[in-house]
C-alpha positions in Angstrom: 19.9 4.4 2.6 21.2 1.4 3.4 20.5 -2.8 3.9 20.4 -1.7 7.4 17.6 1.0 7.5 14.3 -0.4 8.2 12.0 -2.0 5.1 8.9 -0.3 4.3 6.3 -2.6 2.8 3.4 -0.8 0.9 0.1 -2.9 0.1 -3.2 -2.0 -0.9 -6.1 -2.3 -3.7 -5.3 -1.1 -7.1 -4.8 2.7 -7.3 -4.6 3.5 -3.7 -1.5 5.2 -4.3 1.3 2.6 -3.3 4.0 2.9 -6.2 3.4 6.9 -5.6 3.9 6.5 -1.9 7.4 4.1 -2.4 8.9 6.3 -4.9 8.1 9.2 -2.4 9.6 7.7 0.5 12.6 6.7 -1.6 13.4 10.2 -3.0 13.4 11.2 0.7 16.0 8.3 1.4 13.5 5.7 2.9 13.7 2.0 1.8 10.5 1.4 0.7 8.7 -1.3 -1.5 5.3 -1.9 -3.3 4.0 -4.9 -2.6 1.6 -6.3 -5.1 -0.3 -8.7 -2.5 -3.8 -7.8 -4.6 -3.0 -10.1 -6.8 -2.0 -12.9 -4.6 -4.0 -15.9 -3.6 -1.4 -16.5 -0.7 -2.5 -14.6 2.3 1.1 -14.0 3.8 3.1 -13.4 0.2 3.6 -10.4 1.2 5.9 -11.3 4.4 7.3 -14.0 1.5 8.3 -11.3 -1.0 9.7 -9.0 1.6 8.7 -9.2 5.3 9.2 -5.4 5.6 10.3 -3.9 9.2 6.9 -1.7 8.5 4.0 -2.5 6.8 1.7 0.3 5.3 -1.6 -0.2 3.9 -3.1 2.1 1.6 -7.1 1.9 1.3 -9.3 3.4 -1.5 -13.0 3.3 -2.4 -14.2 1.3 -5.0 -15.5 4.4 -6.5 -12.2 6.0 -6.3 -10.8 3.3 -7.9 -12.7 4.3 -11.1 -12.2 8.0 -10.8 -8.4 7.7 -10.4 -8.3 6.1 -13.9 -7.2 3.0 -16.0 -9.4 0.8 -13.7 -12.2 -1.0 -15.9 -13.2 -3.5 -13.3 -16.3 -4.7 -11.7 -17.0 -4.0 -8.2 -16.8 -7.5 -7.2 -13.2 -7.9 -8.6 -12.3 -5.0 -6.0 -13.7 -6.8 -3.4 -11.7 -9.7 -4.2 -8.6 -7.7 -3.7 -9.7 -6.9 -0.5 -10.6 -9.8 0.4 -6.6 -11.1 -0.8 -5.5 -8.0 1.3 -7.3 -9.2 4.5 -4.0 -10.6 6.2 -1.7 -7.8 5.6 -4.3 -5.1 6.3 -4.5 -7.3 9.8 -0.9 -7.1 10.4 0.1 -3.6 8.8 2.1 -1.0 11.4 0.3 1.7 9.3 -3.4 1.7 7.7 -4.7 4.6 5.9 -7.6 5.6 3.6 -6.5 7.6 0.4 -9.8 8.8 -1.1 -9.8 12.3 0.1 -5.3 12.8 0.2 -3.1 13.7 -2.4 0.3 11.7 -2.8 1.9 14.5 -0.8 -0.9 14.4 2.4 -0.5 10.6 2.6 3.3 10.4 2.4 3.4 12.9 5.3 0.7 11.1 6.9 3.2 7.6 6.9 6.6 9.8 7.8 4.7 11.1 11.0 3.8 7.8 11.7 7.2 6.0 11.3 8.5 9.1 13.7 
């Protein structure tokens, strides 16, 4: 992995699998970074923070964020994250809904899309 390799940025709501995907990509030699755009009020903060060559948007339903654990939040808070992520979602090269996917399935989809 070198600075010349493409940088993969990963965005999405809490519990969508961003950190797991980034770790799995890095283990396989990719340059990957989780971007916490869901916490920023600046719509294009993902570009300012990372400016990735490829942007992956991992999506998840509110119900699954609660099921995956660690989230004690209300639906309006989840919906606020979606609002904050709208710009990134619009500009994403790869979109994956992770509700029914394992981390390995998500990884395979991303690698497949990257070619």
